[in-house]
C-alpha positions as CSV (number, residue, x, y, z in Angstrom):
1,X,12.7,-2.1,1.6
2,X,11.2,1.4,2.0
3,X,10.1,2.1,5.6
4,X,6.4,2.1,6.6
5,X,4.5,4.8,8.4
6,X,2.6,4.0,11.5
7,X,-0.7,3.9,9.5
8,X,0.8,1.6,6.9
9,X,2.2,-0.7,9.6
10,X,-1.2,-1.0,11.2
11,X,-2.8,-1.8,7.9
12,X,-0.2,-4.5,7.2
13,X,-0.7,-6.0,10.7
14,X,-4.5,-6.1,10.1
15,X,-4.0,-7.9,6.8
16,X,-1.5,-10.4,8.4
17,X,-3.9,-11.0,11.4
18,X,-6.7,-11.6,8.9
19,X,-4.7,-14.1,6.9
20,X,-3.4,-15.9,10.0
21,X,-6.9,-16.1,11.5
22,X,-8.1,-17.8,8.4
23,X,-5.1,-20.0,8.0
24,X,-4.1,-18.5,4.6
25,X,-0.3,-18.7,4.4
26,X,-0.4,-18.2,0.7
27,X,-2.1,-14.8,1.1
28,X,0.5,-13.8,3.7
29,X,3.3,-14.7,1.3
30,X,1.6,-12.8,-1.5
31,X,1.4,-9.8,0.7
32,X,5.1,-9.9,1.4
33,X,5.9,-10.4,-2.2
34,X,3.7,-7.4,-3.1
35,X,5.4,-5.2,-0.5
36,X,8.8,-6.1,-1.9
37,X,7.6,-5.5,-5.5
38,X,6.1,-2.1,-4.6
39,X,9.2,-1.1,-2.7
40,X,11.4,-2.0,-5.6
41,X,9.2,-0.2,-8.1
42,X,9.1,2.9,-6.0
43,X,12.9,3.0,-5.5
44,X,13.5,2.4,-9.2
45,X,11.4,5.4,-10.2
46,X,9.6,7.4,-7.4
47,X,8.0,9.7,-10.1
48,X,6.2,6.8,-11.8
49,X,3.4,6.4,-9.3
50,X,-0.2,7.4,-10.0
51,X,-2.0,10.3,-8.2
52,X,-4.6,7.8,-6.9
53,X,-5.6,4.2,-7.4
54,X,-7.4,4.0,-10.8
55,X,-10.8,3.1,-9.4
56,X,-10.6,5.9,-6.8
57,X,-9.4,9.2,-8.3
58,X,-11.2,11.1,-5.5
59,X,-8.5,10.1,-3.0
60,X,-5.6,11.9,-4.7
61,X,-3.6,14.0,-2.3
62,X,-0.7,16.4,-2.9
63,X,2.6,14.7,-2.2
64,X,1.3,11.1,-2.4
65,X,1.6,8.6,-5.2
66,X,0.2,5.1,-5.6
67,X,1.5,1.9,-7.2
68,X,-0.3,-1.4,-7.8
69,X,1.7,-4.5,-6.6
70,X,0.1,-7.9,-6.9
71,X,-3.4,-7.4,-5.5
72,X,-2.5,-4.4,-3.3
73,X,-2.5,-0.7,-3.7
74,X,0.4,1.0,-2.0
75,X,0.6,4.8,-1.3
76,X,3.9,6.5,-0.7
77,X,5.5,9.9,-0.4
78,X,8.9,10.8,-1.7
79,X,9.7,13.9,0.3
80,X,11.6,14.5,2.5
81,X,12.4,10.8,1.9
82,X,10.7,7.7,0.6
83,X,8.0,6.3,2.9
84,X,5.1,3.9,2.4
85,X,2.1,5.4,4.0
86,X,-0.8,3.1,3.1
87,X,-1.4,-0.5,1.9
88,X,-4.8,-1.7,0.8
89,X,-6.1,-5.0,-0.7
90,X,-7.4,-4.2,-4.2
91,X,-11.1,-4.9,-3.4
92,X,-11.1,-2.9,-0.1
93,X,-13.3,0.1,0.1
94,X,-10.2,2.3,-0.1
95,X,-12.0,5.7,0.0
96,X,-13.9,4.8,3.2
97,X,-10.8,3.3,4.8
98,X,-8.4,6.0,3.7
99,X,-10.7,8.8,5.1
100,X,-11.4,7.1,8.4
101,X,-7.8,6.3,9.5
């Protein structure tokens, strides 16, 4: 699996805490599956990512790409090496959360 930045790790931890507090083991498993799916897709073709999540073109940043895995948007960079830098649930207010972290 591709390593996570500190920011992405915090986002994943917040999601896990949210699912555990609400006793949602299926949501936790789906998050893990989505992270594995995103990692495999990125490793298979790092150039295939989108410049931003489709609903939020305004958050495009040079050097970052996004993939959709399950119900999550995953941002990554490929240089100097592959690194996952953000993980958001699809219905999150991604622009607000992305800018404020």
